[in-house]
N, C-alpha and C positions, 0 to 999 in steps of 0.2 A: 693556856700554853705558857704564859709568863710564869705562873706558879711552878710549873714543871721545871723550867730552866733555872729558876731560883733555887729549887730544891736540889737539883743535880749539881749546881755550882757551890752548894753549901750554905746559901742564904735562905733560910726557911721563911715562908710567909706567915703572917699572923694566923694563929690557930683558929680564931673565930671566923675568919674569911676563907678558910681552906676546905675544899671538898676533895679529899684524897682519892676517893674511888672514881669520881668523875674525871679527875686529872689523869689518873692511870689509863682510863678508858680512852680519853682523848689522845694521849700519847700513842697507845697501841693502834688506834684508828688512823692517825696521821702516818705512822710507819707502814701500816697496811696499804693505805692509799698510794704511798710511794712505791711499794712493792708491786702493786697492780699496774701503776704507770710504767714501771720498768719492764713488767711482763709484756706490755703492749709493744715496746720497742726492743724486746729480747731478740737477739740474733741466733740463739742456739736452736738446735733441733731436738726433737723428742729423743730421749734415751731409749734403749731397747725395752726396758721394763715399762716405760710410759706408753710406748707404741702398743705393747701387749695389753695393757689395761684398757686403752682405747678400743682395741680390737674385741676384747671381751664384751665391752659395752654394746657392740653391734649385734650380739646374740645373748640377750638377757637370760640369766639362769641363776640357780641358787648356789652355784659353786663353779670353780674353774680349776684348771690343772694344778696350780701351785698356791692359790690364794683363795680366801673367801670372797664373796661377790660384791661387797659394798662399794669398793672403789670403782668397779665397772658401772654400777648403777648411778653413782654420783656423776661420773664423767658423761654418761649418756643423758642424764637430766640436764646438765649445763649445755651440752652441745645441741640438744633438742630445743631448749629455750632460745639459744642464739641462732639456731638453724645454720650452724657452722661447725666444722671439725678442725678449725685452725688451732695451732699450738696454743694461742692465748686462751681459748675457751676450754681446752683440755686441762690446762694448768690452773685456771682461775680459782677452782675450789681451794687450792692449797693455801694461799694467804688468808682467805676468808675463814677457813677452818682453824687456822692458828690464831687469828684474832678472837674467834669465839672461845677457844681454849684459854687464852690469856684472861678474858673476862670471867670465865667460869672459875679459874684458879684464884682470881681476885676475890670472887664471891666466897670461895672456900676459906681464903685467908682472913677475910672480914668476919666470917662466921666463927673461926677458931681464935682470932686475935683481935684486930681492929682495922680501921680503914687505911691507916698509914701502912701497915704491913701489906694490905691488899694492893696499894699503889706500887710498892717496890716489887711485889710478886709479879704484877702485870708487866712492869718494865723489865724485870729479869727474864721472864719467860719469852716475851716478844723479841728480845735481843739475844736470846740463847743461840749459839752457833748452829746447833742442829735445827732450830726453828728457821733461821735465816736460809739455810740450805733447803729445808723442807718447804719453804714458801716459794722457792724458785723452780722446783720440780714437783710433780705429783707422785705421791707415794702412799703406801698403806699405813705407814706410821702417822702421817698427817690425818688420814681419815679416822684412825683410831683415837686420836688425841682428845677431841672434845667429849666423846662418849665415855672414855675411861675416866676423865676428870669429873664428869657429871656423876658417874657411878661412885667415885670416891666422895664427892660432896654429899650425895644422898646417904651413903653408908655412915659418914661421920654424923649426920643428923639422926640416923637410926640409932647410933650408940647413945645419943643424948635423950631421945624421946621414945624409942622403941615403938614407933608407929608402923602399922602394916603398909601404909602408902609409901613411906620411905624405903621399906624393904622391897616393895614391888618395883619402884623406880630404880633402885640400885641394881637389882637383878636385870631389869630390862636394858639399862644403859650399859652395863657390863657385857651383856649379850650382843648389843649392837657393836660395841668395841671389838668383840670376838669376830663378828661378821665383817669387820674391816681388816683385822689382822689376828691371826690365831694367838698372838701374844696377849690378847685380851683375857686369856685364861689365867694370866698372872694375877688378875684381880681376885679370883676365887682362891688361888693359892695363898696370896698374902692375907686375905680375910681369914682363912683357916688358921694360918700361923699366928695372927693377931689374937684370935679367939683362944688358942692354946696357951699363949704366953702372957696374955693380959686379961685378967678377969673383967676389967672395965670395958673391954672391947668384945664382949660376948653378947650377941643378940639372943633373944629368947628362941626356944626351939621352933615356935611358930614362925617367927620372922626369918630365921635361918632357912626354914623350908620354903618360905615365900621367895627369898632371894634365889635359891637353887632352882625352884620350879620355873620362875620367870626367866631365868637364864636359859634353861634347857628348852623352854617353849619357843623362845625367839631363835635359838640356834638350831632347833630341830630340822628345819628345811635343809640347811647345809649339811647336817649329819646324814640325813636320808640321801641327799644327792651324792655324798661320798660313797655310800654303800651301793648305789646304783651305777657308779662310775668307777668300779674296781679300786676304790679307796685311793684314787690317784693323788689326792692332796696329802693323804697320810704317807703314801710311798715317797712323795717328794720330800716331806719332812724328815723321813728316815734317811733319805739321800744326804740331806744337810747334816743330820746328826749321825754320820756314817758309823760311829763307834758302836751304835746300838746293834748293827748287823754283825759285828766282829765278836769273836770269842775273847774272853778276858785275857788270854795269853797273847793275843794279837794286838792289843791296845798299847800304843806307845804314847807316853805323855808328851805334850807339845808345850814346853815351858816358854818358848819364844812366842808362840801364838797367844798364850795367856798374857805375857807381858805386853804384846802388841795391842791386844784388846783392852787391857786394863789402862794403859797409858793413853789410848785413844779417847777414853772417856773424859780426860781433861780438855780435849778439843770438842767433844760432843756437848757436854754440859757447860763448859767454860772452866778455866783453870781455878779460879777462886771459888766458884760454886761447888765443883767436885771436891776440891780440897776441904771445903767446909763440911761437906757431907761425910767425908771420912772422919773428920774430927767429931761430928755428931754421934758417930757410933759409940764413942767412949764418953761423951759428955752429956748426952740428952738425958734429962731426968723427968721432965713433965710428962703427963699422960698424953697430951696432944703430940709432943715431939716423938715419943716412943711409938705411937700409933702410925705416924707418917713414916717413921724409920722402917717399920715393918711392911709398909707398902712401897718401899724403895730398895733397901739394901738386899732383900732376898732375890729380887730380879737380877741385880748385878752379880750376886753370888752364883745363881743358876747359870747365867751366861758365861761367867768365868770358868765354871766347871766344863761347859761345852767347849770353850776355847782350849782348855787344857787337854781335853780328850780328842779334839778334832780341829775345829776352827770356829770363829765367830766374827761376824762383821760388826763394825763399830756401832751401828744403829740398832742392834738386836736388844739392847737393854734400855731403849728409849722410854719404855713404860715406867721405869724407875723415877723419871724426872718430872712427872706431873705432881705427885705428892712431894717429891724431893725438892722442888722449887719452893714450895710453901715452907717446908722444913728448914732449909738452909737460910732463907731470907729472914724468917722469924728468929733463927739462932743468931745471925749477925746483928740484928737490931737489938735483941735482948742483951748481947754482950757489948753493945755500943760501938760496934765496928762499922761506923757509918762511912768512913773513907774507903774501907775495903769494899763495901757494898757498892758505893758509887763508882769506884774504879772498875768493878766487875761489869756494871752496866755500860760504862763508857767503852770498855773493850768490846763488849757485845755490840754496841751501837756502831762502832767502826766496821765490824764485819757485816752488820745488818744493812748499812749503807753501801759498803764497798762491793759486796757480792752482787746485788742487783745492778749496780753501775757497771761491773765487769761484764755481765751478760749483754749489756747494751753495746759494748765495744769489744765483743768477744774475739773478733778476728785481729784486733789491733794490739792485743796485750800478750806478750810471750815471756816465759821465764828463761828459756835457753836460747832465745834469738832465732829459733827455727820453727818450733811448734807453738800454736796458741795455748795459753794457760788452760783453757776449757776445751781442749781438743776432743775429749770424749763425747762432747755434746755438739760437735761441729762436723760438717762434711757428710753426714748421713743422708740427708735429703738430696744433696747434689749427686752422690754416688748412685742412689736409687733412681734418680731421674735419668742418669746416663744409661743405666741398665735397661730401663723401660724404653728409652728411645732406641737402643740397640735391638730390643725385641721387636719393636714395630717395624724398623727398617728391614729386618730379616724375616718378616712374616711369621713370627712365633706367636702362638696363643698361650703358651705355658712358659713360665720362668721357673727354673729349678735350681735350688742351692741347698747345700748341707749346713750353711751357717745360720744359726738362730738369729744373730744380729741382722744379717742381710734380709732374711725373710720377714722379720718383724717390721723393718722400715719399708720394705717393698710393699707390704700389705697396707701400711698407712699412707705412704707417699703415692702409691698407685691405686688408691681406693676408687678413683673415678675413671681408670684407664681400661677396664674390661679384661685385663689379663688374669690368668689363673696363676697364683703364686704358690709354689709347692716346695716341699723339702723331701729328702730321701726317706724311704720307709725304714723304720728302725729294725734292727735285728733284736728281737725280743721285746721287752717292755719299752714303751715310749719314754724318752728322757727329757722331753720338753713339750710344751703345748702344741707346737707346730707339727711335731711328729705324731701327736695324737689326733689333731683335727685337719691337718693339711698334708698328709702323705701323698707322694706322687703315685698316680695311677696311669699307666700307659693308655688306658681306654679314653682318658680325657683329652688326649692329644688329637687335634683335628688337622693342624698344618705342620707345626714344628715346635721344638723345645729350645729355649735359650738356656743353656747350662752355664752357670756362673761359678767360677772356681779359681783357685790360685794356680792350678796346673797350667803348664805352658802348652800342652797338646792333649787331645783326647782321641780315642779310637771309636770308630763306628763300623762294625763288621769288618775289622781288619784294616780299614782305611784310617790313616792318621789325619786328623783335622786340626787346622790352625785356627786361632781365635778370630772372630769377626770384629771384635772390639776389645780394646785394652784400656782400662781406667787406672790412672795414677791415683795414689792415695795420700799425697802429701798434704800436710796442714789440717788434718782432721782425725776422726776416730780411727781410721784405718791407715794411719801414717806409716810409711816404711815399706811399701810393697806395691805390687801390681795385681789388679783383679782382671781376669780374662773372661770373655763371654764367647761361647761356642754355639753355633746354630746346628741343631741335630734334627734331621728329618724324622717323620713319624716311623719310617722303616727301621731306624736304628733301635727301636724298642720292640719290634714284632716278636722276637723270640726271647726277650728278657724276662726274668722271673718277676 
């Protein structure tokens, strides 16, 4: 640890006594332990996507409505080991997976360059803003990270040695990344571009076939699941890339969306690291740098096109920053920009320490003096508990809501309460997982339904009903309104469609 602090302060230890790789691993491990400790004292609730991933894990399958299955399997594994579905155990894989990714990328940097580069790669990755956020919540990006990085490591080795074992492992790891998030397909896209543009990055035909067959073999269960489930994940993907469904004459270019996505990457990767990556596009000359560039920049370019045509969230290009971290750290070291690199790590370290600390005091920190800074992650469990209590007090056995957010948290918070949580049947194709798996059926009602809505009144066969409970939404995810609950007897649905 002393050598780490000396290096970051600019006083480098004696070369003969230095173990750069071990020092980087220790730093990443210490930060990971801090993140795990903060997770134990975390005051935030599961976000709607996290609740959904947990729910998927209760019914193990080879695919789900909007995502591949790995995240559900991992959450189920951790909660089964712990025999607990508490928020801590649901989120625990996140910091562990990012620690593993940091070490893997350190291994890639040591293979391509040296142990000193590996040290700075591990520090840069583990303090990356996206990694700090990804260690506080559970997401598909995090599940993809170590496997995409392993695929890149084995592929780089394949370029050097052309061994079938490396081809097999690269294909398998890329496929597992794909089973975590469909963005794992970027690996094959980038490998193809590298082979086209760089003669030295071309595997033999045999090895290329091994990579492709290994990828397809591991991904095939999810592909088959999609065909047996009306291509629901494919349809959801088209919903996100909605320009695909439009005629060319109906497409309007979204320059503001493009700018929003592009500049958000300075926050995702870090301002110095992303700026360096842009410079690398014009300055990279070595074979290793050009190879890593082709595994990074095309991903950003593809998502920029998506943003221009429709929209793109800031995290959609995160696959670019696995190889990208090795690329930019090596570039900064080769150009002797040591202060710039250290400044980047220090900026990241502030976020890496500050964000977990914020989750531990989430209700006490506000930006505007009214709402907590992390309001999107607060108040969800409390609201669900009030709704569940209202259902029990009014003899309801079904809770009905059209809100995906409410249904997601009710299913998680009310997992042991014995209530049926349902959403309204869709008109046409289901637009979310809950419409697909939890549509309301009047035949399920034995006693009464608690309808949760923003409406002030509802009607039951011409009778105007007033709410039996009203929940205020201040200081949390639903801040700024009132949620009403209505008790509807079984007879209200007798003649309903």
